[in-house]
C-alpha positions as CSV (number, residue, x, y, z in Angstrom):
1,M,-36.4,18.0,-6.5
2,K,-39.2,16.7,-8.7
3,K,-37.0,17.3,-11.8
4,L,-34.2,15.3,-10.1
5,L,-36.7,12.5,-9.3
6,S,-38.0,12.5,-12.9
7,L,-34.5,12.4,-14.2
8,A,-33.4,9.5,-12.0
9,T,-36.5,7.5,-12.7
10,A,-36.0,8.0,-16.4
11,A,-32.3,7.1,-16.2
12,L,-33.3,3.8,-14.3
13,F,-35.5,2.8,-17.1
14,L,-33.2,3.9,-19.9
15,V,-30.4,1.8,-18.5
16,G,-32.7,-0.9,-17.0
17,C,-35.5,-1.4,-19.4
18,E,-34.8,0.0,-22.8
19,Q,-31.6,-1.9,-23.1
20,A,-32.4,-4.5,-20.6
21,F,-30.5,-7.7,-20.6
22,T,-29.5,-10.6,-18.5
23,L,-25.9,-11.9,-18.2
24,E,-25.5,-15.6,-18.7
25,G,-22.7,-17.8,-17.4
26,E,-21.0,-18.2,-14.1
27,D,-17.9,-16.2,-15.0
28,A,-18.2,-12.4,-14.3
29,N,-16.2,-11.8,-17.5
30,V,-18.7,-13.8,-19.7
31,Q,-21.2,-11.2,-21.0
32,E,-23.6,-13.0,-23.4
33,V,-26.5,-10.5,-23.7
34,T,-30.2,-11.4,-24.1
35,E,-32.2,-8.3,-25.0
36,K,-35.8,-7.9,-23.9
37,A,-38.5,-5.5,-24.7
38,P,-39.8,-3.4,-21.8
39,S,-43.1,-5.3,-21.9
40,E,-41.3,-8.6,-21.4
41,L,-39.4,-7.5,-18.2
42,V,-40.0,-8.1,-14.6
43,V,-38.2,-5.6,-12.6
44,G,-37.5,-6.2,-8.8
45,V,-37.4,-3.0,-6.7
46,S,-36.2,-2.9,-3.2
47,I,-36.7,0.5,-1.4
48,S,-35.0,1.2,1.9
49,T,-38.1,2.8,3.4
50,L,-41.4,4.0,2.2
51,N,-41.6,6.3,5.4
52,N,-39.5,8.9,3.5
53,P,-41.6,11.0,0.9
54,F,-38.6,11.0,-1.5
55,F,-38.6,7.2,-1.7
56,V,-42.5,7.1,-2.0
57,S,-42.1,9.5,-5.0
58,L,-39.3,7.4,-6.4
59,E,-41.5,4.2,-6.2
60,E,-44.4,6.1,-7.8
61,G,-42.1,7.3,-10.6
62,I,-40.9,3.7,-11.3
63,N,-44.4,2.4,-11.2
64,N,-45.8,5.1,-13.5
65,L,-43.1,4.6,-16.1
66,A,-43.4,0.8,-15.9
67,E,-47.1,1.1,-16.5
68,E,-46.4,3.2,-19.6
69,N,-44.0,0.6,-21.0
70,G,-46.1,-2.5,-19.9
71,T,-43.2,-3.6,-17.5
72,K,-44.1,-5.8,-14.5
73,I,-42.8,-4.3,-11.2
74,K,-42.3,-6.3,-7.9
75,S,-41.6,-3.6,-5.4
76,L,-40.8,-4.2,-1.7
77,D,-40.3,-1.9,1.2
78,A,-37.3,-2.9,3.5
79,Q,-38.7,-0.8,6.3
80,N,-35.1,0.4,7.1
81,D,-34.2,-3.1,8.2
82,T,-31.0,-4.6,6.6
83,A,-32.0,-8.3,7.3
84,K,-35.4,-7.7,5.7
85,Q,-33.9,-6.1,2.7
86,T,-31.5,-8.9,2.1
87,N,-34.2,-11.4,2.4
88,D,-36.5,-9.4,0.1
89,V,-33.8,-9.3,-2.6
90,D,-33.1,-13.0,-2.2
91,D,-36.8,-13.5,-2.7
92,L,-36.9,-11.4,-5.8
93,I,-33.9,-13.4,-7.2
94,Q,-35.7,-16.6,-6.6
95,Q,-38.7,-15.3,-8.3
96,G,-36.5,-14.7,-11.4
97,V,-36.7,-11.0,-12.0
98,D,-34.8,-9.7,-15.0
99,I,-33.2,-6.7,-13.3
100,L,-33.0,-5.4,-9.7
101,L,-33.3,-1.7,-8.7
102,I,-32.0,-1.5,-5.1
103,N,-32.0,1.5,-2.7
104,P,-29.8,0.0,0.0
105,V,-30.5,0.5,3.6
106,D,-26.8,0.0,4.2
107,S,-24.0,-0.3,1.6
108,S,-22.2,-3.1,3.5
109,A,-25.2,-5.2,4.4
110,I,-26.6,-5.3,0.9
111,T,-23.4,-6.9,-0.5
112,P,-24.3,-10.6,-0.2
113,A,-27.6,-9.9,-2.0
114,V,-25.8,-8.1,-4.8
115,E,-23.3,-10.9,-5.1
116,S,-26.2,-13.4,-5.1
117,A,-27.8,-11.5,-8.1
118,N,-24.4,-11.3,-9.8
119,A,-24.1,-15.1,-9.5
120,K,-27.5,-15.6,-11.1
121,G,-26.7,-13.1,-14.0
122,I,-29.2,-10.5,-12.8
123,P,-28.1,-6.9,-13.4
124,V,-28.2,-4.6,-10.4
125,I,-28.8,-0.8,-10.4
126,T,-28.4,0.9,-7.1
127,I,-30.3,4.1,-6.1
128,D,-29.0,6.8,-3.8
129,R,-26.4,4.5,-2.2
130,S,-24.3,1.8,-3.7
131,S,-23.0,-1.5,-2.6
132,E,-19.5,-1.9,-1.1
133,S,-18.9,-5.0,-3.3
134,G,-20.5,-6.9,-6.1
135,K,-21.0,-5.8,-9.7
136,I,-23.3,-2.7,-10.1
137,L,-24.5,-1.9,-13.5
138,A,-25.2,1.7,-12.5
139,L,-25.6,4.0,-9.5
140,V,-28.4,6.7,-9.8
141,A,-27.8,9.3,-7.0
142,S,-27.9,13.0,-6.4
143,D,-24.7,15.1,-5.9
144,N,-25.2,16.0,-2.3
145,V,-22.3,18.5,-2.4
146,E,-23.8,20.3,-5.3
147,G,-27.2,20.2,-3.6
148,G,-25.7,21.8,-0.5
149,E,-24.0,24.5,-2.5
150,I,-27.4,25.2,-4.2
151,A,-29.2,25.3,-0.8
152,A,-26.5,27.7,0.5
153,E,-26.8,30.0,-2.5
154,Y,-30.6,30.1,-2.1
């Protein structure tokens, strides 16, 4: 589990920080890219709940890697509340984060927030669950079928 967590965290930052960018323009087909160094980034993180040890470890991994790279993190706990998460993500958008890492409470309920980020040209990476709509740069998730097979074999 720790190996998967480390891999997921590294993937988030490889995609999100080392090649970070913002999309400019209203049209989703316009993709002017502005590159930023990890130390110039502000990453917004919305975790579904910090009552789950897995997500606590995920947040710690994100914060540790951000600290190593000099990246600023704004992390919020949605407390398993879809309305709170939508408001939290909207707040992060208004604060002008460069990229969003979202672990949605609900794939459907997060859609308006993802679409708002898309409209502002903020890339979105989802963790563990995706969004039913909106443009997602990447989804970082475990393969639960494979995990079940491994558990059954064990």
